[in-house]
C-alpha positions in Angstrom: 116.5 109.2 78.2 119.9 107.8 76.7 118.7 108.5 73.2 119.8 111.9 70.9 122.8 113.3 71.8 125.8 111.5 73.8 124.7 111.4 77.3 126.5 112.1 80.4 124.5 109.1 82.3 126.1 109.0 86.1 125.7 105.9 87.7 125.5 105.4 91.8 125.8 102.1 92.4 125.4 101.1 96.3 127.8 98.0 97.2 130.9 98.2 98.0 133.6 98.7 94.7 135.3 95.4 95.5 132.0 93.4 95.6 132.0 90.7 93.0 128.5 91.2 92.6 128.1 94.6 92.3 131.1 95.0 89.7 128.7 91.9 87.6 125.8 94.1 87.6 127.7 97.5 86.6 129.3 95.3 84.0 125.7 93.5 82.7 124.7 97.4 82.7 127.8 98.7 80.6 127.6 95.5 78.1 123.8 95.9 77.7 124.5 99.6 76.7 127.4 98.2 74.5 124.7 96.0 72.8 122.3 99.2 71.8 125.1 100.8 70.4 125.9 103.2 73.6 129.7 102.6 73.8 131.6 103.9 76.7 133.8 107.1 75.4 132.0 107.4 72.3 128.9 108.4 72.4 128.3 107.8 76.7 130.0 109.3 79.7 129.6 107.4 83.0 130.4 108.1 86.4 130.5 105.6 88.9 130.2 106.2 92.9 130.0 103.5 95.0 128.2 104.3 98.3 128.6 100.6 100.0 125.8 101.0 102.0 126.6 104.0 103.7 123.6 106.8 104.1 126.8 109.7 104.5 128.4 108.6 101.7 125.1 108.7 99.7 124.4 111.8 100.7 127.9 113.0 99.8 127.9 110.9 96.1 124.0 112.7 95.5 125.4 116.4 95.9 128.7 114.9 93.7 126.6 114.0 91.0 123.9 116.4 91.2 126.3 119.1 91.1 128.1 117.2 87.5 124.7 117.8 85.7 124.5 114.5 84.3 121.5 113.8 81.6 120.1 110.8 84.1 121.3 109.3 87.2 120.6 104.9 87.6 120.1 104.4 91.4 120.6 101.9 93.3 118.5 100.9 96.1 116.5 102.8 98.5 118.4 105.2 100.6 120.7 106.0 97.2 117.3 107.3 95.6 116.2 109.4 98.5 119.4 110.8 98.8 119.2 111.5 95.4 115.8 113.1 95.4 116.4 115.5 97.7 119.7 116.8 95.8 117.3 117.1 92.1 114.1 117.5 91.3 114.7 117.5 87.5 117.2 115.0 86.5 115.9 112.0 85.9 116.5 109.2 88.0 116.0 105.7 87.5 115.7 103.5 90.5 116.4 100.0 90.9 116.3 97.5 94.2 113.5 99.6 95.0 111.2 97.8 97.2 108.0 101.2 97.9 108.9 103.9 95.8 105.2 104.9 96.6 105.6 104.4 100.3 109.1 106.1 100.2 107.5 109.6 98.5 110.1 109.2 95.1 106.8 108.5 92.5 103.1 109.3 93.2 102.3 106.0 91.2 103.7 103.3 89.3 101.3 103.5 86.2 102.5 107.3 86.2 105.4 107.9 88.2 105.2 111.8 87.9 108.2 114.0 88.9 111.0 112.9 87.9 112.7 109.5 89.3 111.5 106.6 87.7 112.4 102.8 88.1 111.8 99.7 88.6 110.6 97.4 91.7 111.9 94.3 93.2 109.0 93.3 94.0 105.5 93.8 95.1 104.0 93.5 99.2 101.0 91.7 97.9 103.0 88.4 97.1 104.1 87.8 101.0 101.0 86.0 101.5 101.7 83.9 99.1 105.7 83.6 100.1 104.3 82.4 103.4 102.3 79.9 101.9 104.8 78.6 99.9 107.1 78.2 102.6 104.3 76.6 105.0 103.9 73.9 101.7 107.6 73.7 101.3 107.9 72.8 105.7 104.3 71.8 107.2 104.7 71.7 110.5 106.0 75.5 110.0 105.0 77.3 113.2 106.5 80.2 113.9 108.5 82.7 111.1 111.0 85.5 111.8 111.8 88.2 109.2 114.7 89.7 109.5 115.5 93.6 108.8 117.1 97.0 109.2 114.7 99.5 110.0 117.0 102.4 108.7 116.6 101.0 105.3 113.8 98.8 105.2 110.6 100.1 103.0 108.3 101.9 105.9 111.1 100.8 108.9 110.0 96.9 107.7 106.3 97.3 107.8 106.1 96.9 104.0 105.8 93.6 103.7 105.2 91.9 107.1 101.7 93.9 107.4 100.6 92.2 104.3 100.9 89.0 105.7 100.0 89.9 109.2 97.1 92.8 108.0 98.2 95.3 110.8 98.3 98.8 110.1 101.5 100.4 109.6 101.6 102.7 112.8 100.6 99.8 115.0 102.1 99.8 118.5 104.1 96.7 117.5 106.3 98.4 114.5 108.7 100.7 116.4 111.8 102.2 114.1 114.4 100.5 116.8 112.8 97.0 115.9 115.3 94.3 113.9 112.9 91.4 114.1 109.6 90.3 113.8 108.8 86.5 114.4 105.3 85.6 113.5 103.4 82.8 115.4 101.2 80.9 112.4 97.6 80.0 113.9 96.3 78.8 110.0 97.7 78.5 106.9 97.5 82.0 105.3 94.5 82.3 102.8 
């Protein structure tokens, strides 16, 4: 997307501007682009917005960035990607730190995303059982595990990983939008 002309890449990041990790990520991104020959001010123009995890701010910034008609938008996180998806079906959006792009409706499939959105997964739900297995190896006496999540931002309201481990369907009565903690009692080692 960045080849062929002097693109305008608009980056929309979730952390606060004062967040050292967010600044380091942005620095790494711009350094990697520079190493590929894309230099800010010479053949690349970027705009950065710091949403700080605020859904209203993410929606506002999404409208603002889409109105600038960039060549591509980098989105960090599910809420930011969702806000951008509502604003454009034509400007390419590349996401990072999105866990379930298919389940969230950002892409039709991982192999063939379709539409204007593509990106990189943070992890795959199928390995959740393996994570639990590793926990039981580290702490053999482990009998209960708690998982904390924000149902407003967690994929599937928090069911993405936990349904994989417990083998519960996403519409199981145990799950509600107000759930914030799941405590699982382990009866045997996961297979």
